[in-house]
MARPANU-805264 format. One record per residue: residue number from 1; residue in three letters; x negated, y negated, z negated of N, C-alpha, C in turn. Coordinates in nm, 3 decimals, always signed. Example, Ala and Ser with C-alpha at 12.3 -4.5 7.8 and 13.67 -1.06 7.14 Angstrom:
! residues 2
+-------+-------+---------+---------+---------+---------+---------+---------+---------+---------+---------+
: gumar : bavex :      nx :      ny :      nz :     cax :     cay :     caz :      cx :      cy :      cz :
+-------+-------+---------+---------+---------+---------+---------+---------+---------+---------+---------+
:     1 :   ala :  -1.319 :  +0.569 :  -0.780 :  -1.230 :  +0.450 :  -0.780 :  -1.320 :  +0.330 :  -0.780 :
:     2 :   ser :  -1.285 :  +0.225 :  -0.708 :  -1.367 :  +0.106 :  -0.714 :  -1.290 :  -0.003 :  -0.787 :
+-------+-------+---------+---------+---------+---------+---------+---------+---------+---------+---------+
//
This chain:
! residues 167
+-------+-------+---------+---------+---------+---------+---------+---------+---------+---------+---------+
: gumar : bavex :      nx :      ny :      nz :     cax :     cay :     caz :      cx :      cy :      cz :
+-------+-------+---------+---------+---------+---------+---------+---------+---------+---------+---------+
:     1 :   leu :  +0.728 :  +0.018 :  +0.749 :  +0.818 :  +0.101 :  +0.626 :  +0.745 :  +0.084 :  +0.491 :
:     2 :   leu :  +0.812 :  +0.099 :  +0.382 :  +0.745 :  +0.113 :  +0.261 :  +0.686 :  +0.234 :  +0.254 :
:     3 :   ser :  +0.569 :  +0.263 :  +0.243 :  +0.485 :  +0.378 :  +0.226 :  +0.477 :  +0.423 :  +0.079 :
:     4 :   gln :  +0.471 :  +0.343 :  -0.001 :  +0.464 :  +0.388 :  -0.130 :  +0.454 :  +0.251 :  -0.218 :
:     5 :   ala :  +0.508 :  +0.258 :  -0.345 :  +0.486 :  +0.151 :  -0.453 :  +0.444 :  +0.226 :  -0.571 :
:     6 :   gln :  +0.339 :  +0.148 :  -0.651 :  +0.299 :  +0.205 :  -0.782 :  +0.275 :  +0.072 :  -0.877 :
:     7 :   ile :  +0.263 :  +0.087 :  -0.984 :  +0.230 :  +0.047 :  -1.093 :  +0.070 :  +0.068 :  -1.135 :
:     8 :   ile :  -0.042 :  -0.019 :  -1.125 :  -0.161 :  +0.016 :  -1.152 :  -0.221 :  -0.050 :  -1.294 :
:     9 :   asn :  -0.269 :  +0.026 :  -1.382 :  -0.285 :  -0.012 :  -1.510 :  -0.447 :  +0.032 :  -1.527 :
:    10 :   ile :  -0.561 :  -0.097 :  -1.499 :  -0.685 :  -0.048 :  -1.525 :  -0.709 :  -0.082 :  -1.657 :
:    11 :   met :  -0.718 :  +0.029 :  -1.761 :  -0.741 :  +0.017 :  -1.889 :  -0.876 :  -0.025 :  -1.926 :
:    12 :   thr :  -0.886 :  -0.099 :  -2.063 :  -1.016 :  -0.109 :  -2.091 :  -1.118 :  -0.042 :  -2.082 :
:    13 :   ala :  -1.223 :  -0.074 :  -2.085 :  -1.345 :  +0.051 :  -2.058 :  -1.346 :  +0.123 :  -1.938 :
:    14 :   ser :  -1.233 :  +0.106 :  -1.845 :  -1.229 :  +0.194 :  -1.717 :  -1.370 :  +0.178 :  -1.619 :
:    15 :   pro :  -1.408 :  +0.260 :  -1.557 :  -1.509 :  +0.246 :  -1.462 :  -1.464 :  +0.200 :  -1.348 :
:    16 :   ala :  -1.538 :  +0.150 :  -1.249 :  -1.498 :  +0.096 :  -1.114 :  -1.417 :  +0.232 :  -1.060 :
:    17 :   gln :  -1.319 :  +0.192 :  -0.956 :  -1.268 :  +0.280 :  -0.886 :  -1.347 :  +0.315 :  -0.764 :
:    18 :   pro :  -1.373 :  +0.453 :  -0.737 :  -1.435 :  +0.467 :  -0.602 :  -1.384 :  +0.391 :  -0.476 :
:    19 :   leu :  -1.450 :  +0.317 :  -0.384 :  -1.430 :  +0.267 :  -0.282 :  -1.325 :  +0.358 :  -0.179 :
:    20 :   his :  -1.251 :  +0.326 :  -0.129 :  -1.176 :  +0.407 :  -0.027 :  -1.077 :  +0.305 :  +0.052 :
:    21 :   met :  -1.010 :  +0.387 :  +0.145 :  -0.906 :  +0.318 :  +0.241 :  -0.791 :  +0.378 :  +0.203 :
:    22 :   asp :  -0.691 :  +0.297 :  +0.212 :  -0.548 :  +0.330 :  +0.186 :  -0.484 :  +0.432 :  +0.290 :
:    23 :   asp :  -0.528 :  +0.393 :  +0.426 :  -0.480 :  +0.497 :  +0.538 :  -0.572 :  +0.582 :  +0.588 :
:    24 :   gly :  -0.667 :  +0.611 :  +0.494 :  -0.777 :  +0.701 :  +0.536 :  -0.725 :  +0.861 :  +0.572 :
:    25 :   phe :  -0.602 :  +0.884 :  +0.537 :  -0.543 :  +1.011 :  +0.539 :  -0.489 :  +1.031 :  +0.672 :
:    26 :   tyr :  -0.475 :  +0.952 :  +0.753 :  -0.421 :  +0.951 :  +0.890 :  -0.521 :  +1.004 :  +0.982 :
:    27 :   pro :  -0.495 :  +1.126 :  +1.041 :  -0.581 :  +1.171 :  +1.116 :  -0.619 :  +1.101 :  +1.255 :
:    28 :   trp :  -0.680 :  +0.984 :  +1.240 :  -0.699 :  +0.905 :  +1.364 :  -0.838 :  +0.840 :  +1.360 :
:    29 :   pro :  -0.935 :  +0.914 :  +1.405 :  -1.098 :  +0.840 :  +1.405 :  -1.093 :  +0.687 :  +1.422 :
:    30 :   arg :  -1.165 :  +0.638 :  +1.345 :  -1.207 :  +0.487 :  +1.334 :  -1.335 :  +0.468 :  +1.440 :
:    31 :   pro :  -1.363 :  +0.371 :  +1.481 :  -1.280 :  +0.240 :  +1.462 :  -1.150 :  +0.265 :  +1.507 :
:    32 :   arg :  -1.053 :  +0.209 :  +1.457 :  -0.890 :  +0.195 :  +1.515 :  -0.831 :  +0.075 :  +1.453 :
:    33 :   pro :  -0.700 :  +0.061 :  +1.508 :  -0.609 :  -0.038 :  +1.439 :  -0.562 :  +0.013 :  +1.310 :
:    34 :   ala :  -0.534 :  -0.079 :  +1.216 :  -0.492 :  -0.029 :  +1.095 :  -0.342 :  +0.018 :  +1.105 :
:    35 :   ile :  -0.328 :  +0.141 :  +1.030 :  -0.175 :  +0.204 :  +1.043 :  -0.094 :  +0.139 :  +0.917 :
:    36 :   ser :  -0.142 :  +0.091 :  +0.830 :  -0.104 :  +0.031 :  +0.723 :  -0.157 :  -0.111 :  +0.656 :
:    37 :   val :  -0.076 :  -0.165 :  +0.572 :  -0.129 :  -0.275 :  +0.506 :  -0.090 :  -0.240 :  +0.361 :
:    38 :   ala :  -0.153 :  -0.314 :  +0.246 :  -0.127 :  -0.298 :  +0.105 :  -0.114 :  -0.453 :  +0.065 :
:    39 :   thr :  -0.022 :  -0.436 :  -0.033 :  -0.002 :  -0.551 :  -0.120 :  -0.062 :  -0.524 :  -0.267 :
:    40 :   val :  -0.104 :  -0.602 :  -0.333 :  -0.139 :  -0.595 :  -0.467 :  -0.086 :  -0.738 :  -0.544 :
:    41 :   phe :  -0.002 :  -0.722 :  -0.626 :  +0.038 :  -0.821 :  -0.701 :  -0.001 :  -0.825 :  -0.851 :
:    42 :   ala :  -0.050 :  -0.923 :  -0.886 :  -0.156 :  -0.929 :  -1.006 :  +0.008 :  -0.969 :  -1.134 :
:    43 :   leu :  -0.011 :  -0.894 :  -1.204 :  +0.085 :  -0.900 :  -1.322 :  +0.004 :  -0.941 :  -1.427 :
:    44 :   asp :  -0.120 :  -0.929 :  -1.443 :  -0.225 :  -1.004 :  -1.524 :  -0.305 :  -1.090 :  -1.451 :
:    45 :   glu :  -0.398 :  -1.162 :  -1.481 :  -0.482 :  -1.219 :  -1.415 :  -0.584 :  -1.153 :  -1.381 :
:    46 :   phe :  -0.635 :  -1.171 :  -1.272 :  -0.750 :  -1.060 :  -1.223 :  -0.887 :  -1.164 :  -1.229 :
:    47 :   thr :  -0.981 :  -1.118 :  -1.319 :  -1.097 :  -1.171 :  -1.365 :  -1.218 :  -1.087 :  -1.301 :
:    48 :   glu :  -1.350 :  -1.156 :  -1.338 :  -1.464 :  -1.107 :  -1.294 :  -1.476 :  -0.975 :  -1.402 :
:    49 :   asp :  -1.431 :  -0.975 :  -1.528 :  -1.469 :  -0.851 :  -1.621 :  -1.335 :  -0.790 :  -1.646 :
:    50 :   asn :  -1.225 :  -0.780 :  -1.584 :  -1.108 :  -0.667 :  -1.610 :  -1.070 :  -0.608 :  -1.485 :
:    51 :   gly :  -1.132 :  -0.580 :  -1.391 :  -1.100 :  -0.484 :  -1.290 :  -1.057 :  -0.547 :  -1.166 :
:    52 :   ala :  -1.075 :  -0.677 :  -1.142 :  -1.033 :  -0.719 :  -1.010 :  -1.078 :  -0.609 :  -0.905 :
:    53 :   thr :  -0.987 :  -0.622 :  -0.811 :  -0.994 :  -0.538 :  -0.683 :  -1.118 :  -0.590 :  -0.595 :
:    54 :   val :  -1.183 :  -0.493 :  -0.557 :  -1.351 :  -0.544 :  -0.471 :  -1.310 :  -0.490 :  -0.343 :
:    55 :   ala :  -1.368 :  -0.552 :  -0.228 :  -1.326 :  -0.539 :  -0.103 :  -1.456 :  -0.531 :  -0.041 :
:    56 :   ile :  -1.492 :  -0.486 :  +0.091 :  -1.599 :  -0.479 :  +0.158 :  -1.553 :  -0.566 :  +0.304 :
:    57 :   pro :  -1.564 :  -0.685 :  +0.330 :  -1.533 :  -0.749 :  +0.433 :  -1.568 :  -0.693 :  +0.539 :
:    58 :   gly :  -1.481 :  -0.710 :  +0.637 :  -1.522 :  -0.640 :  +0.785 :  -1.535 :  -0.497 :  +0.797 :
:    59 :   ser :  -1.493 :  -0.406 :  +0.687 :  -1.497 :  -0.274 :  +0.691 :  -1.427 :  -0.198 :  +0.735 :
:    60 :   his :  -1.305 :  -0.269 :  +0.778 :  -1.199 :  -0.241 :  +0.857 :  -1.222 :  -0.190 :  +1.012 :
:    61 :   arg :  -1.371 :  -0.247 :  +1.045 :  -1.392 :  -0.244 :  +1.182 :  -1.490 :  -0.147 :  +1.199 :
:    62 :   trp :  -1.524 :  -0.083 :  +1.084 :  -1.635 :  +0.035 :  +1.092 :  -1.601 :  +0.163 :  +1.150 :
:    63 :   gly :  -1.687 :  +0.249 :  +1.194 :  -1.668 :  +0.356 :  +1.260 :  -1.651 :  +0.479 :  +1.185 :
:    64 :   glu :  -1.613 :  +0.573 :  +1.224 :  -1.561 :  +0.717 :  +1.157 :  -1.675 :  +0.737 :  +1.051 :
:    65 :   glu :  -1.796 :  +0.756 :  +1.107 :  -1.925 :  +0.773 :  +0.998 :  -1.960 :  +0.706 :  +0.919 :
:    66 :   arg :  -1.922 :  +0.545 :  +0.916 :  -1.990 :  +0.463 :  +0.814 :  -1.909 :  +0.483 :  +0.690 :
:    67 :   arg :  -1.982 :  +0.453 :  +0.586 :  -1.936 :  +0.468 :  +0.442 :  -1.991 :  +0.372 :  +0.356 :
:    68 :   pro :  -1.961 :  +0.318 :  +0.243 :  -1.992 :  +0.185 :  +0.178 :  -2.132 :  +0.246 :  +0.140 :
:    69 :   lys :  -2.222 :  +0.143 :  +0.122 :  -2.373 :  +0.145 :  +0.083 :  -2.365 :  +0.073 :  -0.062 :
:    70 :   pro :  -2.441 :  +0.096 :  -0.133 :  -2.476 :  -0.026 :  -0.272 :  -2.524 :  -0.157 :  -0.210 :
:    71 :   thr :  -2.570 :  -0.146 :  -0.076 :  -2.635 :  -0.290 :  -0.034 :  -2.511 :  -0.363 :  +0.038 :
:    72 :   asp :  -2.393 :  -0.314 :  +0.073 :  -2.287 :  -0.396 :  +0.136 :  -2.225 :  -0.502 :  +0.049 :
:    73 :   thr :  -2.220 :  -0.594 :  +0.100 :  -2.162 :  -0.728 :  +0.050 :  -2.024 :  -0.692 :  +0.006 :
:    74 :   thr :  -1.971 :  -0.706 :  -0.136 :  -1.848 :  -0.719 :  -0.148 :  -1.793 :  -0.835 :  -0.206 :
:    75 :   val :  -1.661 :  -0.838 :  -0.221 :  -1.591 :  -0.973 :  -0.285 :  -1.497 :  -0.913 :  -0.365 :
:    76 :   lys :  -1.464 :  -0.975 :  -0.471 :  -1.361 :  -0.988 :  -0.565 :  -1.214 :  -1.053 :  -0.571 :
:    77 :   ala :  -1.140 :  -0.990 :  -0.593 :  -0.998 :  -1.038 :  -0.570 :  -0.969 :  -1.130 :  -0.698 :
:    78 :   leu :  -1.043 :  -1.238 :  -0.732 :  -0.999 :  -1.305 :  -0.869 :  -0.880 :  -1.408 :  -0.834 :
:    79 :   met :  -0.795 :  -1.395 :  -0.926 :  -0.650 :  -1.457 :  -0.884 :  -0.572 :  -1.471 :  -1.017 :
:    80 :   pro :  -0.500 :  -1.563 :  -1.046 :  -0.412 :  -1.578 :  -1.155 :  -0.292 :  -1.468 :  -1.136 :
:    81 :   ala :  -0.241 :  -1.452 :  -1.257 :  -0.117 :  -1.367 :  -1.253 :  -0.011 :  -1.417 :  -1.155 :
:    82 :   gly :  +0.060 :  -1.334 :  -1.116 :  +0.166 :  -1.405 :  -1.014 :  +0.121 :  -1.384 :  -0.869 :
:    83 :   ser :  -0.026 :  -1.386 :  -0.842 :  -0.043 :  -1.388 :  -0.701 :  -0.029 :  -1.265 :  -0.640 :
:    84 :   cys :  -0.077 :  -1.255 :  -0.502 :  -0.086 :  -1.163 :  -0.392 :  -0.191 :  -1.161 :  -0.328 :
:    85 :   ile :  -0.218 :  -1.040 :  -0.314 :  -0.339 :  -1.005 :  -0.191 :  -0.263 :  -0.926 :  -0.097 :
:    86 :   leu :  -0.291 :  -0.925 :  +0.025 :  -0.254 :  -0.831 :  +0.128 :  -0.392 :  -0.812 :  +0.225 :
:    87 :   phe :  -0.420 :  -0.657 :  +0.240 :  -0.516 :  -0.613 :  +0.314 :  -0.478 :  -0.504 :  +0.402 :
:    88 :   leu :  -0.560 :  -0.489 :  +0.505 :  -0.525 :  -0.381 :  +0.604 :  -0.573 :  -0.248 :  +0.534 :
:    89 :   gly :  -0.489 :  -0.155 :  +0.565 :  -0.516 :  -0.017 :  +0.515 :  -0.644 :  +0.061 :  +0.535 :
:    90 :   asn :  -0.713 :  +0.000 :  +0.651 :  -0.824 :  +0.070 :  +0.679 :  -0.947 :  -0.024 :  +0.614 :
:    91 :   leu :  -0.934 :  -0.107 :  +0.538 :  -1.028 :  -0.181 :  +0.465 :  -1.086 :  -0.104 :  +0.323 :
:    92 :   trp :  -1.205 :  -0.084 :  +0.321 :  -1.266 :  -0.021 :  +0.210 :  -1.264 :  -0.121 :  +0.098 :
:    93 :   his :  -1.187 :  -0.077 :  -0.019 :  -1.188 :  -0.137 :  -0.147 :  -1.146 :  -0.046 :  -0.252 :
:    94 :   gly :  -1.158 :  -0.126 :  -0.370 :  -1.123 :  -0.015 :  -0.496 :  -1.101 :  -0.112 :  -0.600 :
:    95 :   gly :  -1.062 :  -0.078 :  -0.731 :  -1.030 :  -0.142 :  -0.849 :  -1.176 :  -0.178 :  -0.928 :
:    96 :   gly :  -1.176 :  -0.268 :  -0.967 :  -1.343 :  -0.282 :  -1.041 :  -1.330 :  -0.198 :  -1.169 :
:    97 :   glu :  -1.453 :  -0.248 :  -1.229 :  -1.475 :  -0.180 :  -1.372 :  -1.402 :  -0.284 :  -1.472 :
:    98 :   asn :  -1.342 :  -0.248 :  -1.564 :  -1.278 :  -0.317 :  -1.663 :  -1.356 :  -0.330 :  -1.808 :
:    99 :   ser :  -1.442 :  -0.436 :  -1.843 :  -1.506 :  -0.436 :  -1.957 :  -1.467 :  -0.559 :  -2.029 :
:   100 :   ser :  -1.332 :  -0.606 :  -2.011 :  -1.266 :  -0.721 :  -2.068 :  -1.224 :  -0.699 :  -2.224 :
:   101 :   gly :  -1.198 :  -0.572 :  -2.267 :  -1.125 :  -0.558 :  -2.386 :  -0.976 :  -0.530 :  -2.386 :
:   102 :   ala :  -0.906 :  -0.562 :  -2.251 :  -0.781 :  -0.566 :  -2.237 :  -0.724 :  -0.488 :  -2.105 :
:   103 :   asp :  -0.623 :  -0.438 :  -2.095 :  -0.586 :  -0.358 :  -1.998 :  -0.541 :  -0.479 :  -1.878 :
:   104 :   arg :  -0.534 :  -0.436 :  -1.706 :  -0.546 :  -0.516 :  -1.641 :  -0.407 :  -0.442 :  -1.545 :
:   105 :   met :  -0.284 :  -0.509 :  -1.533 :  -0.179 :  -0.470 :  -1.470 :  -0.161 :  -0.517 :  -1.322 :
:   106 :   ala :  -0.096 :  -0.416 :  -1.244 :  -0.078 :  -0.491 :  -1.112 :  +0.031 :  -0.397 :  -1.051 :
:   107 :   ile :  +0.095 :  -0.444 :  -0.945 :  +0.202 :  -0.378 :  -0.888 :  +0.123 :  -0.339 :  -0.726 :
:   108 :   thr :  +0.131 :  -0.223 :  -0.670 :  +0.097 :  -0.228 :  -0.510 :  +0.220 :  -0.169 :  -0.457 :
:   109 :   ala :  +0.225 :  -0.242 :  -0.320 :  +0.345 :  -0.182 :  -0.237 :  +0.250 :  -0.183 :  -0.109 :
:   110 :   gln :  +0.263 :  -0.063 :  -0.038 :  +0.187 :  -0.001 :  +0.095 :  +0.293 :  -0.001 :  +0.201 :
:   111 :   tyr :  +0.250 :  -0.051 :  +0.287 :  +0.350 :  -0.054 :  +0.417 :  +0.270 :  +0.044 :  +0.542 :
:   112 :   cys :  +0.364 :  +0.092 :  +0.615 :  +0.288 :  +0.164 :  +0.749 :  +0.404 :  +0.146 :  +0.855 :
:   113 :   glu :  +0.312 :  +0.141 :  +0.978 :  +0.398 :  +0.141 :  +1.093 :  +0.504 :  +0.252 :  +1.096 :
:   114 :   pro :  +0.619 :  +0.179 :  +1.148 :  +0.734 :  +0.267 :  +1.160 :  +0.726 :  +0.382 :  +1.247 :
:   115 :   trp :  +0.639 :  +0.413 :  +1.317 :  +0.614 :  +0.545 :  +1.397 :  +0.529 :  +0.649 :  +1.286 :
:   116 :   ala :  +0.475 :  +0.610 :  +1.152 :  +0.367 :  +0.669 :  +1.099 :  +0.467 :  +0.741 :  +0.977 :
:   117 :   arg :  +0.411 :  +0.860 :  +0.910 :  +0.478 :  +0.923 :  +0.805 :  +0.419 :  +0.853 :  +0.698 :
:   118 :   thr :  +0.543 :  +0.838 :  +0.597 :  +0.514 :  +0.727 :  +0.469 :  +0.440 :  +0.830 :  +0.373 :
:   119 :   gln :  +0.400 :  +0.774 :  +0.251 :  +0.312 :  +0.863 :  +0.159 :  +0.426 :  +0.904 :  +0.073 :
:   120 :   glu :  +0.521 :  +0.852 :  +0.043 :  +0.645 :  +0.887 :  -0.035 :  +0.768 :  +0.910 :  +0.034 :
:   121 :   asn :  +0.832 :  +1.007 :  +0.047 :  +0.963 :  +1.041 :  +0.121 :  +1.060 :  +0.970 :  +0.033 :
:   122 :   phe :  +1.103 :  +0.852 :  +0.097 :  +1.209 :  +0.778 :  +0.019 :  +1.351 :  +0.836 :  +0.071 :
:   123 :   phe :  +1.362 :  +0.913 :  +0.164 :  +1.473 :  +0.967 :  +0.200 :  +1.526 :  +1.070 :  +0.099 :
:   124 :   leu :  +1.423 :  +1.124 :  -0.003 :  +1.436 :  +1.238 :  -0.090 :  +1.434 :  +1.202 :  -0.227 :
:   125 :   ser :  +1.356 :  +1.066 :  -0.223 :  +1.348 :  +1.014 :  -0.372 :  +1.430 :  +0.902 :  -0.412 :
:   126 :   val :  +1.497 :  +0.842 :  -0.312 :  +1.593 :  +0.739 :  -0.350 :  +1.738 :  +0.793 :  -0.298 :
:   127 :   pro :  +1.826 :  +0.786 :  -0.412 :  +1.951 :  +0.868 :  -0.370 :  +2.033 :  +0.778 :  -0.262 :
:   128 :   pro :  +2.117 :  +0.856 :  -0.149 :  +2.184 :  +0.767 :  -0.064 :  +2.282 :  +0.683 :  -0.131 :
:   129 :   glu :  +2.348 :  +0.703 :  -0.250 :  +2.430 :  +0.607 :  -0.303 :  +2.348 :  +0.477 :  -0.352 :
:   130 :   thr :  +2.225 :  +0.486 :  -0.392 :  +2.140 :  +0.372 :  -0.414 :  +2.090 :  +0.275 :  -0.294 :
:   131 :   val :  +2.077 :  +0.353 :  -0.173 :  +2.030 :  +0.311 :  -0.059 :  +2.156 :  +0.219 :  +0.001 :
:   132 :   ala :  +2.300 :  +0.285 :  -0.019 :  +2.421 :  +0.212 :  +0.030 :  +2.441 :  +0.074 :  -0.012 :
:   133 :   val :  +2.379 :  +0.037 :  -0.147 :  +2.393 :  -0.094 :  -0.203 :  +2.290 :  -0.182 :  -0.211 :
:   134 :   val :  +2.186 :  -0.121 :  -0.125 :  +2.074 :  -0.221 :  -0.143 :  +2.093 :  -0.330 :  +0.003 :
:   135 :   ser :  +1.995 :  -0.419 :  -0.005 :  +2.009 :  -0.509 :  +0.120 :  +1.968 :  -0.419 :  +0.244 :
:   136 :   glu :  +2.011 :  -0.483 :  +0.373 :  +1.978 :  -0.425 :  +0.502 :  +1.839 :  -0.426 :  +0.507 :
:   137 :   asn :  +1.741 :  -0.510 :  +0.468 :  +1.593 :  -0.529 :  +0.461 :  +1.533 :  -0.406 :  +0.395 :
:   138 :   ile :  +1.575 :  -0.374 :  +0.271 :  +1.524 :  -0.289 :  +0.193 :  +1.571 :  -0.120 :  +0.248 :
:   139 :   arg :  +1.698 :  -0.126 :  +0.295 :  +1.706 :  -0.002 :  +0.389 :  +1.601 :  +0.021 :  +0.508 :
:   140 :   arg :  +1.570 :  -0.118 :  +0.592 :  +1.488 :  -0.057 :  +0.690 :  +1.363 :  -0.007 :  +0.625 :
:   141 :   met :  +1.308 :  -0.088 :  +0.515 :  +1.180 :  -0.060 :  +0.466 :  +1.184 :  +0.093 :  +0.419 :
:   142 :   leu :  +1.313 :  +0.148 :  +0.350 :  +1.317 :  +0.278 :  +0.314 :  +1.301 :  +0.381 :  +0.424 :
:   143 :   gly :  +1.299 :  +0.330 :  +0.549 :  +1.315 :  +0.417 :  +0.679 :  +1.471 :  +0.441 :  +0.729 :
:   144 :   tyr :  +1.568 :  +0.372 :  +0.676 :  +1.688 :  +0.375 :  +0.742 :  +1.688 :  +0.274 :  +0.838 :
:   145 :   ser :  +1.611 :  +0.303 :  +0.968 :  +1.609 :  +0.224 :  +1.083 :  +1.566 :  +0.302 :  +1.209 :
:   146 :   ile :  +1.576 :  +0.245 :  +1.315 :  +1.507 :  +0.294 :  +1.441 :  +1.402 :  +0.226 :  +1.484 :
:   147 :   his :  +1.305 :  +0.307 :  +1.497 :  +1.174 :  +0.251 :  +1.595 :  +1.216 :  +0.276 :  +1.730 :
:   148 :   pro :  +1.204 :  +0.169 :  +1.815 :  +1.254 :  +0.175 :  +1.966 :  +1.145 :  +0.264 :  +2.040 :
:   149 :   pro :  +1.222 :  +0.369 :  +2.114 :  +1.336 :  +0.340 :  +2.144 :  +1.452 :  +0.421 :  +2.069 :
:   150 :   phe :  +1.397 :  +0.534 :  +1.996 :  +1.497 :  +0.633 :  +1.939 :  +1.435 :  +0.702 :  +1.781 :
:   151 :   met :  +1.326 :  +0.649 :  +1.761 :  +1.226 :  +0.726 :  +1.670 :  +1.330 :  +0.715 :  +1.521 :
:   152 :   gly :  +1.342 :  +0.809 :  +1.444 :  +1.420 :  +0.804 :  +1.318 :  +1.555 :  +0.818 :  +1.317 :
:   153 :   met :  +1.620 :  +0.863 :  +1.419 :  +1.758 :  +0.884 :  +1.452 :  +1.808 :  +1.026 :  +1.374 :
:   154 :   val :  +1.933 :  +1.008 :  +1.353 :  +1.980 :  +1.150 :  +1.254 :  +2.101 :  +1.184 :  +1.352 :
:   155 :   asp :  +2.105 :  +1.297 :  +1.399 :  +2.198 :  +1.367 :  +1.500 :  +2.237 :  +1.256 :  +1.601 :
:   156 :   gly :  +2.144 :  +1.220 :  +1.660 :  +2.143 :  +1.127 :  +1.771 :  +2.193 :  +0.977 :  +1.737 :
:   157 :   met :  +2.210 :  +0.944 :  +1.601 :  +2.255 :  +0.815 :  +1.545 :  +2.169 :  +0.723 :  +1.458 :
:   158 :   his :  +2.179 :  +0.601 :  +1.439 :  +2.140 :  +0.557 :  +1.348 :  +2.123 :  +0.613 :  +1.212 :
:   159 :   pro :  +2.046 :  +0.608 :  +1.135 :  +2.016 :  +0.696 :  +1.011 :  +2.122 :  +0.615 :  +0.880 :
:   160 :   lys :  +2.147 :  +0.493 :  +0.902 :  +2.243 :  +0.441 :  +0.813 :  +2.362 :  +0.490 :  +0.811 :
:   161 :   arg :  +2.429 :  +0.553 :  +0.942 :  +2.537 :  +0.600 :  +0.965 :  +2.591 :  +0.741 :  +0.847 :
:   162 :   val :  +2.474 :  +0.786 :  +0.787 :  +2.472 :  +0.892 :  +0.700 :  +2.489 :  +0.851 :  +0.542 :
:   163 :   leu :  +2.466 :  +0.700 :  +0.530 :  +2.494 :  +0.655 :  +0.399 :  +2.649 :  +0.659 :  +0.344 :
:   164 :   pro :  +2.672 :  +0.652 :  +0.233 :  +2.805 :  +0.654 :  +0.192 :  +2.851 :  +0.482 :  +0.193 :
:   165 :   ala :  +2.968 :  +0.459 :  +0.216 :  +3.017 :  +0.329 :  +0.217 :  +2.980 :  +0.264 :  +0.095 :
:   166 :   gly :  +2.899 :  +0.155 :  +0.081 :  +2.878 :  +0.064 :  -0.026 :  +2.994 :  -0.001 :  -0.094 :
:   167 :   asp :  +2.966 :  -0.082 :  -0.211 :  +3.059 :  -0.141 :  -0.240 :  +3.036 :  -0.297 :  -0.225 :
+-------+-------+---------+---------+---------+---------+---------+---------+---------+---------+---------+
//
């Protein structure tokens, strides 16, 4: 399911974002499988000095008590505009410091397992009339789907049955 979508603008002179996990709010102790994945689409080039995303390789396997340390090895997602990275939601990462003199823009879309609660409640934020006219794939990502055998039903039926007829 689509869990959230955001525009990220790391403005010039911004400090590095604190390292974090995107699915750290799920109350399931680590180490554990990822409950989500994240994509980051570079609208601007990600460079050494404009806030490229920083990650700690292997940190998705850390236990509950392990936190990032200054001595941990990090990598920067250096990539041209139009590129995309994908990483597990339990990977420690963050936006880098931007000392470039220009803003750095990206779009992030995060997805979660179909049995997990999404960060954004798309049933309430996207009007049913809009959902009725988008593709079947987009409907599924917004939660208008069933996770076998019956998670996500509405009144015992598939949730898309509550949508108005599309054009």
